[in-house]
Phi, psi and omega in degrees: 000142177291151183304329186290340180267351181276086186223150172307135180090354181283123176274134177203199176226161181217146178262128178225118175056043177070013175243148180257133181235146169279129180227155167246131181291120184269318176201153173268127182272310177201191182294343182253335192228150175225155178262132182237154173257119180281104188297337182257358180238331174094009178248162176258149177211166173249128181228161177283143182302324184299341183270349180283147176216156175294153180262137172299148184305319183298331179270338177288331182284339186292137177292154176293150182266341179284135181238126177298125179229158178216146178295130183285148167067014180235154174213149182305155175289323171263212180284325184218167184293131181282166177297324177294328177287324177295318181295318177296315181298318178294321175300321178295318178294301175034048174057031176267157170279118188247159174256135179238124178249117185286128175272303178200162176237115186223131172058040181076003181244130176269116181264118181220163176264135178254144181218135172266111184255014180280352186249173180303318181253139175291136181248112178272127185302314187295326178289321177295314176303317180295310178298329177278003181077009187264346182207154177253139179276129184234008176052013171213168181260113180262116181301134180295139174294130177079019189298322176299322179293318185280334187241099184299336177299328178297339180277327192247336180262126182276135171299173182305143177297339182287342183280144187295325188269006181290131176251139178292146180226157179292133185292333181295336182246355183218152172257142178255140180270137180307140175292139176273133178288124186298334180273355185296151176302323181292314184289338184253355181283142179224156172262133171274170187297327179296326181290335178281000000 
């Protein structure tokens, strides 16, 4: 890619270990490297500028697969999540295949319960965080402070078109998230108190 195209917000692709990934340039670090947001995975990474390529139009039109999510019914014990809470959450994830039950989808954020079903008893993340003294159960979904600053997907993935505050964006610079059908089983499923 020419240097003039290596700008924050530019949708392109990058090759990493012989695999190609769709990315959005998040910030330019120096003459050699950029930080990119992996639109289909939701994480940030640092790559060399020389590995960036323009994306074919057919791949540009595909919606992003990453969805901004937040753990349902929990809030930090203090003003923000502690290092202990973050470490415990990462330990619970630990590259496992998890079950997610959607509580609600509001303002472009999917609030869900996460559960590890690989053990004899199901392990719900919000319960483990509460029992570890890292979270309070609040029975509602409270938007995290600074969610947009902490979650690059909020900068690049447009919420459902059905939402009032959604603003149109140029497709060359942003991927759009598919609208969730309000009648879908996922969007309307809830856990009742007995299941928790």
